N, CA, C and O atoms as CSV, one atom per row, in Angstrom:
chain,resi,resn,atom,element,x,y,z
A,1,MET,N,N,-4.267,66.168,-114.998
A,1,MET,CA,C,-5.168,65.021,-114.881
A,1,MET,C,C,-4.898,63.938,-115.932
A,1,MET,O,O,-4.970,62.709,-115.891
A,2,LYS,N,N,-4.527,64.903,-116.986
A,2,LYS,CA,C,-4.001,63.730,-118.312
A,2,LYS,C,C,-2.769,63.128,-117.852
A,2,LYS,O,O,-2.521,62.016,-118.319
A,3,LYS,N,N,-1.877,63.671,-116.966
A,3,LYS,CA,C,-0.454,63.267,-116.824
A,3,LYS,C,C,-0.710,62.273,-115.930
A,3,LYS,O,O,-0.196,61.173,-116.136
A,4,SER,N,N,-1.578,62.484,-114.735
A,4,SER,CA,C,-1.711,61.002,-114.240
A,4,SER,C,C,-2.288,59.895,-114.879
A,4,SER,O,O,-1.935,58.812,-114.413
A,5,TYR,N,N,-3.120,59.862,-115.864
A,5,TYR,CA,C,-3.686,58.882,-116.597
A,5,TYR,C,C,-2.122,58.627,-117.071
A,5,TYR,O,O,-1.719,57.634,-116.465
A,6,ILE,N,N,-1.328,59.043,-117.741
A,6,ILE,CA,C,-0.376,58.522,-118.647
A,6,ILE,C,C,0.676,58.062,-117.741
A,6,ILE,O,O,1.402,57.143,-118.120
A,7,VAL,N,N,0.865,58.646,-116.468
A,7,VAL,CA,C,1.910,57.671,-115.602
A,7,VAL,C,C,1.032,56.631,-115.055
A,7,VAL,O,O,1.620,55.554,-114.960
A,8,LYS,N,N,-0.394,56.607,-114.600
A,8,LYS,CA,C,-0.966,55.157,-114.397
A,8,LYS,C,C,-0.798,54.206,-115.433
A,8,LYS,O,O,-0.630,53.007,-115.209
A,9,GLY,N,N,-0.846,54.794,-116.745
A,9,GLY,CA,C,-0.710,53.755,-117.771
A,9,GLY,C,C,0.577,53.076,-118.092
A,9,GLY,O,O,0.592,51.907,-118.476
A,10,ILE,N,N,1.733,53.839,-117.931
A,10,ILE,CA,C,2.895,53.454,-117.895
A,10,ILE,C,C,3.163,52.354,-116.920
A,10,ILE,O,O,3.613,51.243,-117.201
A,11,ALA,N,N,2.828,52.803,-115.731
A,11,ALA,CA,C,2.897,51.849,-114.392
A,11,ALA,C,C,2.545,50.460,-114.645
A,11,ALA,O,O,3.196,49.429,-114.474
A,12,GLY,N,N,0.995,50.727,-115.234
A,12,GLY,CA,C,0.389,49.246,-115.610
A,12,GLY,C,C,0.818,48.650,-116.609
A,12,GLY,O,O,0.734,47.426,-116.706
A,13,VAL,N,N,1.318,49.362,-117.469
A,13,VAL,CA,C,2.012,48.385,-118.546
A,13,VAL,C,C,3.597,47.772,-118.103
A,13,VAL,O,O,4.128,46.803,-118.645
A,14,LEU,N,N,3.943,48.249,-117.454
A,14,LEU,CA,C,5.174,47.666,-116.820
A,14,LEU,C,C,4.952,46.952,-115.387
A,14,LEU,O,O,6.002,46.633,-114.831
A,15,VAL,N,N,3.882,46.682,-114.771
A,15,VAL,CA,C,3.339,45.751,-114.126
A,15,VAL,C,C,3.212,44.366,-115.126
A,15,VAL,O,O,3.819,43.301,-115.018
A,16,ILE,N,N,2.287,44.745,-116.045
A,16,ILE,CA,C,1.619,43.531,-116.892
A,16,ILE,C,C,3.008,42.734,-117.207
A,16,ILE,O,O,3.164,41.533,-116.985
A,17,VAL,N,N,3.844,43.477,-117.681
A,17,VAL,CA,C,4.955,43.108,-118.629
A,17,VAL,C,C,5.820,42.449,-117.452
A,17,VAL,O,O,6.378,41.405,-117.790
A,18,GLY,N,N,6.007,42.813,-116.302
A,18,GLY,CA,C,6.873,42.236,-115.135
A,18,GLY,C,C,6.183,40.864,-114.629
A,18,GLY,O,O,6.850,39.902,-114.247
A,19,ILE,N,N,4.803,40.885,-114.669
A,19,ILE,CA,C,3.973,39.817,-114.408
A,19,ILE,C,C,4.229,38.676,-115.362
A,19,ILE,O,O,4.475,37.527,-114.995
A,20,ALA,N,N,4.151,39.087,-116.634
A,20,ALA,CA,C,4.213,38.178,-117.696
A,20,ALA,C,C,5.542,37.777,-118.019
A,20,ALA,O,O,5.691,36.732,-118.654
A,21,GLY,N,N,6.668,38.552,-117.626
A,21,GLY,CA,C,7.870,37.720,-117.828
A,21,GLY,C,C,8.083,36.928,-116.692
A,21,GLY,O,O,8.617,35.847,-116.944
A,22,ALA,N,N,7.798,37.169,-115.401
A,22,ALA,CA,C,7.893,36.099,-114.561
A,22,ALA,C,C,6.959,34.743,-114.336
A,22,ALA,O,O,7.176,33.768,-113.615
A,23,ALA,N,N,5.858,35.032,-115.203
A,23,ALA,CA,C,5.171,33.772,-115.470
A,23,ALA,C,C,5.944,32.877,-116.805
A,23,ALA,O,O,6.165,31.670,-116.702
A,24,VAL,N,N,6.219,33.491,-117.756
A,24,VAL,CA,C,7.076,32.572,-118.632
A,24,VAL,C,C,8.445,32.140,-117.935
A,24,VAL,O,O,8.936,31.131,-118.442
A,25,MET,N,N,9.136,32.677,-116.915
A,25,MET,CA,C,9.908,32.026,-116.511
A,25,MET,C,C,9.669,31.126,-115.586
A,25,MET,O,O,10.549,30.276,-115.452
A,26,TYR,N,N,8.496,31.032,-114.721
A,26,TYR,CA,C,8.300,29.943,-113.741
A,26,TYR,C,C,7.725,29.061,-114.832
A,26,TYR,O,O,8.094,27.905,-114.622
A,27,LEU,N,N,7.023,29.142,-115.834
A,27,LEU,CA,C,6.299,28.052,-116.889
A,27,LEU,C,C,7.745,27.512,-117.246
A,27,LEU,O,O,8.025,26.435,-116.719
A,28,TRP,N,N,8.647,28.053,-118.005
A,28,TRP,CA,C,9.693,27.317,-118.747
A,28,TRP,C,C,10.518,26.936,-117.573
A,28,TRP,O,O,10.970,25.806,-117.756
A,29,ASN,N,N,10.846,27.386,-116.567
A,29,ASN,CA,C,11.314,26.443,-115.905
A,29,ASN,C,C,10.931,25.261,-115.022
A,29,ASN,O,O,11.670,24.361,-114.621
A,30,TRP,N,N,9.788,25.418,-114.825
A,30,TRP,CA,C,9.072,24.415,-114.477
A,30,TRP,C,C,8.742,23.191,-115.569
A,30,TRP,O,O,8.830,22.050,-115.114
A,31,LEU,N,N,8.435,23.315,-116.729
A,31,LEU,CA,C,8.264,22.445,-117.939
A,31,LEU,C,C,9.350,21.957,-118.660
A,31,LEU,O,O,9.551,20.743,-118.705
A,32,MET,N,N,10.241,22.929,-119.360
A,32,MET,CA,C,11.380,22.710,-120.342
A,32,MET,C,C,12.379,21.902,-119.923
A,32,MET,O,O,12.780,21.035,-120.699
A,33,PRO,N,N,12.894,22.021,-118.775
A,33,PRO,CA,C,14.074,21.340,-118.403
A,33,PRO,C,C,13.745,19.614,-118.073
A,33,PRO,O,O,14.612,18.743,-118.137
A,34,TYR,N,N,12.341,19.382,-117.726
A,34,TYR,CA,C,11.881,18.347,-117.321
A,34,TYR,C,C,11.275,17.483,-118.934
A,34,TYR,O,O,11.577,16.345,-119.293
A,35,LEU,N,N,10.586,18.236,-119.482
A,35,LEU,CA,C,10.486,17.480,-120.936
A,35,LEU,C,C,11.287,17.569,-122.105
A,35,LEU,O,O,11.000,16.861,-123.070
A,36,PHE,N,N,12.281,18.368,-122.146
A,36,PHE,CA,C,13.068,18.446,-123.365
A,36,PHE,C,C,14.537,18.666,-122.947
A,36,PHE,O,O,15.410,18.786,-123.806
A,37,LYS,N,N,14.805,18.717,-121.655
A,37,LYS,CA,C,16.097,18.903,-121.258
A,37,LYS,C,C,16.728,19.833,-121.485
A,37,LYS,O,O,17.905,19.749,-121.837
A,38,LEU,N,N,15.995,21.123,-121.315
A,38,LEU,CA,C,16.592,22.599,-122.121
A,38,LEU,C,C,16.940,23.095,-120.654
A,38,LEU,O,O,16.365,22.706,-119.637
A,39,PRO,N,N,17.995,24.036,-120.711
A,39,PRO,CA,C,18.374,24.778,-119.509
A,39,PRO,C,C,17.210,25.784,-118.642
A,39,PRO,O,O,16.124,25.970,-119.191
A,40,THR,N,N,17.331,26.070,-118.027
A,40,THR,CA,C,16.604,26.810,-117.099
A,40,THR,C,C,16.843,28.695,-117.642
A,40,THR,O,O,17.937,29.029,-118.098
A,41,VAL,N,N,15.987,29.468,-117.540
A,41,VAL,CA,C,16.197,30.828,-117.879
A,41,VAL,C,C,15.963,31.724,-116.752
A,41,VAL,O,O,15.188,31.315,-115.888
A,42,ASP,N,N,16.412,32.694,-116.628
A,42,ASP,CA,C,16.735,33.854,-115.395
A,42,ASP,C,C,15.468,34.644,-115.891
A,42,ASP,O,O,14.817,34.260,-116.862
A,43,TYR,N,N,15.179,35.693,-115.216
A,43,TYR,CA,C,14.121,36.896,-115.769
A,43,TYR,C,C,14.294,37.338,-116.938
A,43,TYR,O,O,13.402,37.177,-117.771
A,44,TRP,N,N,15.486,38.000,-117.266
A,44,TRP,CA,C,15.651,38.618,-118.353
A,44,TRP,C,C,15.455,37.926,-119.478
A,44,TRP,O,O,14.650,38.289,-120.336
A,45,GLN,N,N,16.157,36.902,-119.563
A,45,GLN,CA,C,15.960,35.912,-120.690
A,45,GLN,C,C,14.208,35.393,-121.229
A,45,GLN,O,O,13.796,35.103,-122.352
A,46,SER,N,N,13.616,35.433,-120.121
A,46,SER,CA,C,12.235,35.055,-120.091
A,46,SER,C,C,11.667,36.421,-120.845
A,46,SER,O,O,11.009,36.310,-121.880
A,47,LEU,N,N,11.960,37.702,-120.268
A,47,LEU,CA,C,11.401,38.467,-121.146
A,47,LEU,C,C,11.477,38.696,-122.563
A,47,LEU,O,O,10.573,39.014,-123.336
A,48,GLY,N,N,13.195,38.402,-122.874
A,48,GLY,CA,C,13.332,38.097,-124.084
A,48,GLY,C,C,12.646,36.820,-125.387
A,48,GLY,O,O,12.456,36.891,-126.601
A,49,LEU,N,N,12.484,35.947,-124.557
A,49,LEU,CA,C,11.537,34.958,-125.144
A,49,LEU,C,C,10.103,35.459,-125.445
A,49,LEU,O,O,9.528,35.355,-126.529
A,50,LEU,N,N,9.586,36.059,-124.233
A,50,LEU,CA,C,8.357,36.887,-124.646
A,50,LEU,C,C,8.345,37.900,-125.715
A,50,LEU,O,O,7.458,37.909,-126.568
A,51,VAL,N,N,9.260,38.712,-125.691
A,51,VAL,CA,C,9.307,39.329,-126.967
A,51,VAL,C,C,9.642,38.988,-127.975
A,51,VAL,O,O,9.299,39.727,-128.898
A,52,LEU,N,N,10.379,37.860,-128.305
A,52,LEU,CA,C,10.726,37.068,-129.173
A,52,LEU,C,C,9.434,36.235,-129.929
A,52,LEU,O,O,9.235,36.354,-131.138
A,53,SER,N,N,8.723,35.516,-129.191
A,53,SER,CA,C,7.760,34.842,-129.459
A,53,SER,C,C,6.608,35.747,-129.877
A,53,SER,O,O,5.782,35.395,-130.720
A,54,THR,N,N,6.583,36.918,-129.262
A,54,THR,CA,C,5.446,37.988,-129.853
A,54,THR,C,C,5.520,38.412,-131.128
A,54,THR,O,O,4.642,38.482,-131.988
A,55,LEU,N,N,6.806,38.720,-131.161
A,55,LEU,CA,C,7.554,38.879,-132.801
A,55,LEU,C,C,7.203,37.922,-133.733
A,55,LEU,O,O,6.635,38.212,-134.787
A,56,LEU,N,N,7.571,36.561,-133.341
A,56,LEU,CA,C,7.297,35.608,-134.299
A,56,LEU,C,C,5.748,35.229,-134.802
A,56,LEU,O,O,5.375,35.065,-135.964
A,57,PHE,N,N,5.014,35.146,-133.655
A,57,PHE,CA,C,3.937,34.352,-133.670
A,57,PHE,C,C,3.099,35.297,-133.707
A,57,PHE,O,O,2.567,35.085,-134.797
A,58,LYS,N,N,2.599,36.205,-133.277
A,58,LYS,CA,C,1.624,37.211,-133.517
A,58,LYS,C,C,1.174,37.696,-134.756
A,58,LYS,O,O,1.710,38.644,-135.330
A,59,SER,N,N,0.123,37.022,-135.223
A,59,SER,CA,C,-0.545,37.473,-136.737
A,59,SER,C,C,-1.800,38.107,-136.384
A,59,SER,O,O,-2.533,37.994,-135.402
A,60,GLY,N,N,-1.865,38.931,-137.632
A,60,GLY,CA,C,-3.111,39.459,-137.792
A,60,GLY,C,C,-3.571,40.746,-136.557
A,60,GLY,O,O,-4.595,41.424,-136.641
A,61,GLY,N,N,-2.639,40.840,-135.557
A,61,GLY,CA,C,-2.818,41.849,-134.645
A,61,GLY,C,C,-1.845,43.028,-134.791
A,61,GLY,O,O,-0.873,43.148,-135.537
A,62,GLY,N,N,-2.387,43.899,-133.844
A,62,GLY,CA,C,-1.431,44.943,-133.763
A,62,GLY,C,C,-1.579,45.942,-135.137
A,62,GLY,O,O,-2.604,45.770,-135.796
A,63,TRP,N,N,-0.835,46.740,-135.501
A,63,TRP,CA,C,-0.993,47.899,-136.307
A,63,TRP,C,C,-1.603,47.419,-137.721
A,63,TRP,O,O,-2.538,47.935,-138.333
A,64,ARG,N,N,-0.485,45.797,-138.238
A,64,ARG,CA,C,-0.613,45.289,-139.195
A,64,ARG,C,C,-2.195,44.850,-139.735
A,64,ARG,O,O,-2.737,45.121,-140.807
A,65,GLY,N,N,-2.699,44.084,-138.587
A,65,GLY,CA,C,-3.723,43.476,-138.922
A,65,GLY,C,C,-5.038,44.493,-139.143
A,65,GLY,O,O,-5.981,44.164,-139.862
A,66,SER,N,N,-4.976,45.838,-138.394
A,66,SER,CA,C,-5.998,46.408,-138.199
A,66,SER,C,C,-5.516,47.339,-139.957
A,66,SER,O,O,-6.563,47.604,-140.547
A,67,PHE,N,N,-4.753,47.622,-140.444
A,67,PHE,CA,C,-4.300,47.966,-141.677
A,67,PHE,C,C,-4.947,46.955,-142.738
A,67,PHE,O,O,-5.583,47.304,-143.733
A,68,CYS,N,N,-4.782,46.172,-142.505
A,68,CYS,CA,C,-5.243,45.246,-143.632
A,68,CYS,C,C,-6.441,44.972,-143.515
A,68,CYS,O,O,-7.015,44.645,-144.553
A,69,LYS,N,N,-7.106,44.999,-142.446
A,69,LYS,CA,C,-8.588,44.565,-142.471
A,69,LYS,C,C,-8.906,45.870,-142.946
A,69,LYS,O,O,-9.589,45.796,-143.967
A,70,ASP,N,N,-8.623,47.239,-142.525
A,70,ASP,CA,C,-9.273,48.541,-143.269
A,70,ASP,C,C,-8.979,48.704,-144.846
A,70,ASP,O,O,-9.832,49.229,-145.561
A,71,ASN,N,N,-8.031,48.347,-145.255
A,71,ASN,CA,C,-7.658,48.165,-146.642
A,71,ASN,C,C,-8.623,47.470,-147.374
A,71,ASN,O,O,-9.205,47.880,-148.378
A,72,MET,N,N,-8.778,46.250,-146.738
A,72,MET,CA,C,-9.644,45.348,-147.384
A,72,MET,C,C,-11.249,45.825,-147.521
A,72,MET,O,O,-12.002,45.685,-148.484
A,73,LYS,N,N,-11.506,46.445,-146.202
A,73,LYS,CA,C,-12.697,46.867,-146.108
A,73,LYS,C,C,-13.191,48.182,-147.409
A,73,LYS,O,O,-14.252,48.403,-147.993
A,74,GLN,N,N,-11.992,48.752,-147.445
A,74,GLN,CA,C,-11.843,49.932,-148.657
A,74,GLN,C,C,-12.151,49.250,-149.969
A,74,GLN,O,O,-13.131,49.596,-150.629
A,75,LYS,N,N,-11.338,48.291,-150.360
A,75,LYS,CA,C,-11.227,47.285,-151.609
A,75,LYS,C,C,-12.792,46.996,-151.490
A,75,LYS,O,O,-13.473,47.632,-152.295
A,76,TRP,N,N,-13.409,46.233,-150.713
A,76,TRP,CA,C,-14.563,45.435,-150.748
A,76,TRP,C,C,-15.745,46.557,-150.902
A,76,TRP,O,O,-16.689,46.208,-151.610
A,77,ALA,N,N,-15.807,47.916,-150.300
A,77,ALA,CA,C,-17.113,48.799,-150.644
A,77,ALA,C,C,-16.684,49.260,-152.110
A,77,ALA,O,O,-17.617,49.887,-152.611
A,78,GLN,N,N,-15.509,49.154,-153.030
A,78,GLN,CA,C,-15.367,49.828,-154.066
A,78,GLN,C,C,-15.631,48.637,-155.140
A,78,GLN,O,O,-15.682,48.996,-156.316
A,79,MET,N,N,-15.804,47.239,-154.851
A,79,MET,CA,C,-16.256,46.299,-155.812
A,79,MET,C,C,-17.768,46.159,-156.158
A,79,MET,O,O,-18.730,46.341,-155.412
A,80,THR,N,N,-17.749,45.839,-157.304
A,80,THR,CA,C,-19.363,45.589,-158.037
A,80,THR,C,C,-20.046,44.324,-157.245
A,80,THR,O,O,-19.372,43.455,-156.692
A,81,PRO,N,N,-21.215,44.342,-157.263
A,81,PRO,CA,C,-21.601,42.581,-156.738
A,81,PRO,C,C,-21.283,41.649,-157.741
A,81,PRO,O,O,-21.416,40.474,-157.396
A,82,ASP,N,N,-20.871,41.872,-158.977
A,82,ASP,CA,C,-20.232,40.687,-159.724
A,82,ASP,C,C,-18.560,40.587,-159.119
A,82,ASP,O,O,-18.184,39.428,-158.940
A,83,GLU,N,N,-17.660,41.554,-158.832
A,83,GLU,CA,C,-16.604,41.096,-158.580
A,83,GLU,C,C,-16.654,40.519,-157.070
A,83,GLU,O,O,-15.837,39.673,-156.705
A,84,ARG,N,N,-17.705,41.045,-156.175
A,84,ARG,CA,C,-17.473,40.431,-155.180
A,84,ARG,C,C,-17.844,38.774,-155.122
A,84,ARG,O,O,-17.293,37.923,-154.423
A,85,GLU,N,N,-18.859,38.612,-156.000
A,85,GLU,CA,C,-18.751,37.248,-155.995
A,85,GLU,C,C,-17.743,36.301,-156.655
A,85,GLU,O,O,-17.609,35.120,-156.333
A,86,GLN,N,N,-17.063,36.920,-157.587
A,86,GLN,CA,C,-16.020,36.511,-158.176
A,86,GLN,C,C,-14.895,36.083,-156.879
A,86,GLN,O,O,-14.293,35.024,-156.708
A,87,PHE,N,N,-14.887,37.065,-156.248
A,87,PHE,CA,C,-13.732,37.234,-155.220
A,87,PHE,C,C,-14.314,36.171,-154.298
A,87,PHE,O,O,-13.448,35.440,-153.816
A,88,ARG,N,N,-15.511,35.915,-153.948
A,88,ARG,CA,C,-15.798,34.676,-152.921
A,88,ARG,C,C,-15.705,33.414,-153.333
A,88,ARG,O,O,-15.585,32.411,-152.629
A,89,SER,N,N,-15.793,33.527,-155.076
A,89,SER,CA,C,-15.318,31.946,-155.276
A,89,SER,C,C,-14.212,31.654,-155.509
A,89,SER,O,O,-13.802,30.497,-155.416
A,90,LYS,N,N,-13.539,32.590,-155.840
A,90,LYS,CA,C,-11.957,32.311,-155.653
A,90,LYS,C,C,-11.319,32.013,-154.391
A,90,LYS,O,O,-10.418,31.175,-154.350
A,91,TRP,N,N,-11.747,32.687,-153.256
A,91,TRP,CA,C,-11.480,32.264,-152.028
A,91,TRP,C,C,-11.997,30.798,-151.492
A,91,TRP,O,O,-11.265,29.958,-150.970
A,92,GLU,N,N,-13.127,30.688,-151.681
A,92,GLU,CA,C,-13.825,29.527,-151.769
A,92,GLU,C,C,-12.719,28.305,-151.980
A,92,GLU,O,O,-12.143,27.581,-151.168
A,93,THR,N,N,-12.680,28.390,-153.347
A,93,THR,CA,C,-11.920,27.401,-153.976
A,93,THR,C,C,-10.432,27.257,-153.434
A,93,THR,O,O,-9.870,26.164,-153.500
A,94,ARG,N,N,-9.815,28.349,-152.910
A,94,ARG,CA,C,-8.452,28.057,-152.317
A,94,ARG,C,C,-8.500,27.581,-150.788
A,94,ARG,O,O,-7.601,27.048,-150.137
A,95,CYS,N,N,-9.802,27.922,-150.395
A,95,CYS,CA,C,-9.936,27.469,-148.713
A,95,CYS,C,C,-10.192,25.874,-148.898
A,95,CYS,O,O,-9.684,25.013,-148.178
A,96,LYS,N,N,-11.028,25.643,-149.940
A,96,LYS,CA,C,-10.932,24.117,-149.963
A,96,LYS,C,C,-10.028,23.103,-150.716
A,96,LYS,O,O,-10.174,21.890,-150.870
A,97,LYS,N,N,-8.994,23.996,-151.166
A,97,LYS,CA,C,-8.049,23.198,-151.683
A,97,LYS,C,C,-6.880,22.874,-150.523
A,97,LYS,O,O,-6.068,21.951,-150.583
A,98,TRP,N,N,-6.983,23.709,-149.623
A,98,TRP,CA,C,-6.173,23.460,-148.393
A,98,TRP,C,C,-6.596,22.837,-147.052
A,98,TRP,O,O,-5.880,22.461,-146.123
A,99,SER,N,N,-7.933,22.820,-147.177
A,99,SER,CA,C,-8.772,21.996,-146.203
A,99,SER,C,C,-8.685,20.716,-145.826
A,99,SER,O,O,-9.276,20.307,-144.826
A,100,GLY,N,N,-7.972,19.984,-146.555
A,100,GLY,CA,C,-7.734,18.590,-146.602
A,100,GLY,C,C,-9.087,17.454,-146.740
A,100,GLY,O,O,-9.169,16.231,-146.622
A,101,ASP,N,N,-10.112,18.594,-147.063
A,101,ASP,CA,C,-11.392,17.608,-147.103
A,101,ASP,C,C,-11.355,17.057,-148.189
A,101,ASP,O,O,-11.291,17.909,-149.075
A,102,PRO,N,N,-11.367,15.697,-148.706
A,102,PRO,CA,C,-11.410,14.862,-149.843
A,102,PRO,C,C,-12.640,15.236,-150.703
A,102,PRO,O,O,-12.500,15.267,-151.926
A,103,GLU,N,N,-13.737,15.498,-150.189
A,103,GLU,CA,C,-14.974,16.040,-150.999
A,103,GLU,C,C,-14.739,17.040,-151.528
A,103,GLU,O,O,-15.304,17.017,-152.621
A,104,CYS,N,N,-14.197,17.969,-151.382
A,104,CYS,CA,C,-13.749,19.545,-151.859
A,104,CYS,C,C,-13.438,19.305,-153.131
A,104,CYS,O,O,-13.051,20.223,-153.855
């Protein structure tokens, strides 16, 4: 029974990756040559673009994001109420600095 779930899961992932690669290829070939005078791509190049863009632009997800969240939860649980308030005020200051709001 577990074997059939594994096979179905692998097949599902392959189908999703195949569809995503085709979608990237068609969207690229539809837009990029006309907008930016870039060359068209084939299916394998579109899969490469998909992998590259995932590696470059995926932030806060996957194992890194969950590890950081869990790590922060542990630190937060060990802080005293005064330390938590100092932490909040420090991050509010940092966020206001980068928000671009002149009133901050």
